[in-house]
N, C-alpha and C positions, 0 to 999 in steps of 0.2 A: 592397507588399506584403507579407505577413511570409514568415515564412522557410520556416514550414509548409504556406505555399499556394505556393511557387515553384516554378517548373517541375522534373521531375524531367531527371538527368542523363543519362539515357536517352531513345532516343526509339525510335517503330517498335518499341513491344513485342510486338504482335499479329504480326510478321517472326520474333521469334528462337524459336529451338528449346528444346523444354523443359528442358534441360541449361545452357543461356544464361539462361533464365530464374532457374532456381535458383541458379546460379554468382552471377551479379549482385544478387539478392537478399542472397545472404548476403554479398556482398562491402560492402554498404552496410548489413548489419545489425552488419558486425567494426566500425565508426566508434561505434555505438552507447555503448559502455562507457569510451569516452575522453573524449564529451560527458559524462556522468556525473562521470569522475573529475575535470572542472574545477567543479564546481558541489559536490564534496565541503564545502569551507568553508562552504557557505550550509548545506549539510545538517546539520552538526554542530553549528551556533548555533542551528537550529531544536530540535535530537533533545534538547541541554542544556535547552534551554526546556522541553520534553515531559516530561521524567524528572522534573524539579523537581514539576511539577504533578499528576504522576502518584502521586509519593512522597506528597502531601497529600490523594489520594481523588480527583482528577480524572481525566477521560476525552479518551480521542482521538475526535476526530470527521472524517470524510472528505464532503465533495461533490462533485459530480462530473454531465456529463453524456455520455450514449452513451457510446466505450470509456474513457472517463475515470473515470465513474462506476461502471461495471463493474468495473474496476480497482480504486477503492475499495474495492467492496463486496466482493470476493475476497482482500483484503489483511485487511480486519476479519474477514468469517467465518473466517479458517483462525486467525486466534490465540488462541481458546478450544480447540480441538482440540490445538494444536499447545504449548501453554502452560499451559494449564488455567486460563485464567484465566476471569470470569466474562463472559458473554454480555451485551454493551453497556457491556463496559468499551472498546472499541475497536468504533464504528459506522460503517458506510457508507451514506451516504445518495445517493441518484440522483435526476435530474430525471425526474418521470413516474414517481417511484413504484417499487415492487418489479415490478410489471410491465413494466418498460420494461429488466428487467437480461435478457430474453429478445427482446421487442421493442420496436422505438423505436417512443416516444410523440411523435407530431408537436408542433412547437414548445414542447415542455416545457421546453427550454432555455433561452428566450426570457422568461420570466416573472422580473424581477428580484428580486418580492417572493417567490416560493414558499418558495426555501432557506430563508429565516428562519422562515417558518409552517411547514417541516416540523424543523427545529430546536426550534422550542419544544414539540414533542411528546414530547422527549424531556426539557424542563428544563436546557436547556445554560446552564450557569454561568460565573463566571469562574475555576472551578478546571480548567476545561476545555483544549482546545484544538482549533481548528475549521484543518484543510488543506483547501482549494479546490485541485481538480484540474481543468486547459482545457488543452491541449497549445496551442490560439490564444493563450491568455491574456484572449479577450474576450467567454466566455460568461456573458451576463446571469444565470442562474439563479446562478451563483456569485460573481461579481462582487457583485451584491444581497448574497448570504449571507455572505461576508466584510465586506462593508461595515458593515453591520447588527451582526454580530457585536464587529468592532472598535469601534464606538460602542458598547458596551454592556461594555467592557472585558474580553473574550474573547481569549487570544491568539490569534494568526491568521498560518499562512502558506500558500505555495502552491505546485504544480509545475505549471510550465509549459514548452513549446519553443521559446519567440520569446523573445528580448530587449524589455526595457522596455514591458513591457506593462500595460493599466491593471488587470488584474488583481493584478499585481506591484505597481503603486502601491498598491493599495487594501493589501497586509499588512504586517507587521510584520518578515516574513520569509521571501521570496521565493525561491523554490529556479527556476532556469531551466538545463533542462538541454538545450541549441539542439543537437540532432542535423542540420539542416540537410535538405533538399528530399529528400521522399519517392520511394520506387521507383515507383511510382504516384501522380503530382500529387495531394498534397492526401488522400491516403490514410493520415492520422493514426493508423489501428489498426497501422498499421507500425513504422517505427522512434519514433516517440513513442511510443507505446505501451510498446512495449518500455521505453526510456528512464525511464518513468513507473512499471514497473512494477519496474523495477530500485530505482529512488529507493523507493518504498512498502515493499521488501523491505529495502532499509536502514534506513529510519526503523525498522517496528515490530521487526524482529531486534537491532537496537542499543538501541533501548527497552526489551525484555522482558530483555535480558542485563542490563542495568543495574537493571533491578527486581527482579531475582534468579532469574527464572524459566529459566536454562541453567545445568548445574554442571559445569567442567571444558568439556566442549563437546557436551552430551545435554541434550534435553529432558525432563529428569526430573520434569516437572509436566503433559506428555502425557497426554492422555485415551485410556483402553483401549477403543475401541469397536471393533475387531474383533482376528480373527485374527493378523493380520500385526504389530498392534501390540501387544499382547500378545504375542507372540514376539520383539518388538524391545525392549519394556520387560525381558521376563524375561531377555535376553543382556545388557542397560545393567547391570541388577543383579547377573548372575553373574558380568561381570567386576570392576565396582566392589568386591565383597567376597571375589574370589578364590574362591566357592562353585561349587556345580555345578548344570547347571543345574534339575534335579529340586527342590534345596534353594531354588532363587533362584525358580520356578515358584511353589511354598509360600507363601514370602512377599510375592510381589507378590500371590496371591490372598487372604493373609491382610489385607495393608495399603491394597491399591488404587490403589499409587501407585508408581511407580521412586522418587522422592524420600524417602515413608514407609516405604520399605521397607526403603531403605538407612539412613535414622536411625533405624531400631527394631532394626536388628539386635544382634547380642548375641551 
């Protein structure tokens, strides 16, 4: 039996009080960062390769099913507003298509050939990177996708929460964040999902920093799509240039981005 399917360390959950349930879930959640920490060397190896490819114009793709697929879509969708990169530079694809983001599509994850077909719609090529995400490490949709990608000379990695999986065997750069049994047996949206989210945060953030999309510790290329972000951007310009809020607001309005406002200040 896989680690992610192992029986919970807790039993008789229905007899626990609300407080006990919450404390015990939190107790399990606290173990997740330590599992991710053990995988940092694996993450580093993959990130270094991603950066090289993206510096020459490559893209980053995620594929997954269920929770794993949704996490990839979330990470990809947050890159353009956070870092000002084009839509399509980081792409999340999930079994069952975009409709599966909200509603599960039965048996979509069982088609070993569909992921490669989905990737063909984006004209994936040898400058790109594909990361398969599957807590179990045995999802046919993901395995089939990375297998075909690797055959076609595309860099492949994976994020899984079991050791020595079929998925890990198919890729060049496996990441294994083994978090142990879930609080509710087999419910990998919990600790496994949290681990996958942490790893995705680490990958995309580190890649974007390496690509020059962060200055100091600030998102200087973020899209100014609402009042909160315009205010945040104004304060970034204000602090960077030691000018008044009003001056910073005027500069930001003129140039349309924090980076341009700072770079063009005279």
